[in-house]
Phi, psi and omega in degrees: 000323179303314180297317180298321185278328192241341184298328180296339178292333180270319189247351188249013184299329182263358181267154178300142182304316183298318178299315180293323178296316179294320177296317180298316180290330175296319177291316183295329180304320180300316179294318178299322179297333176271323187291320183298308178294327178297319178293322178297318179290314182297328182293344176286341183245321186249157175283167178300317180295321178294319177299318182294316182292327175297318180297320180292320178296317178297317179300314180292322180295329178276322186294318184299307176298324178300312182296317185282312187275318184271312183274353177060035175278146178292144176296139179234142178296340176301330177298317179294315180297320177297319179297320178296321176297322178294324176300317177297318179297318178298316180303311183292327180286330186255357181291150185277000000 
């Protein structure tokens, strides 16, 4: 989803907005096709809140390398601080 949402910022600036939107949604469709059944299966084991926090952790885990390596953004310590906040969120969502 990260690639679908943000890659056009690097390569699509000169392309028509509608074309980039259709390409992005074409990429995102594949993730949705995986995410919906994964959530149905996961909901048998995890709560809705736990599924959501897992999705957010995965998103941040993918976004940071994407931003630094693909988009060539400088590494920021805010990424580390955000990840630490997510660790806290995971703790609170999964504690018994």
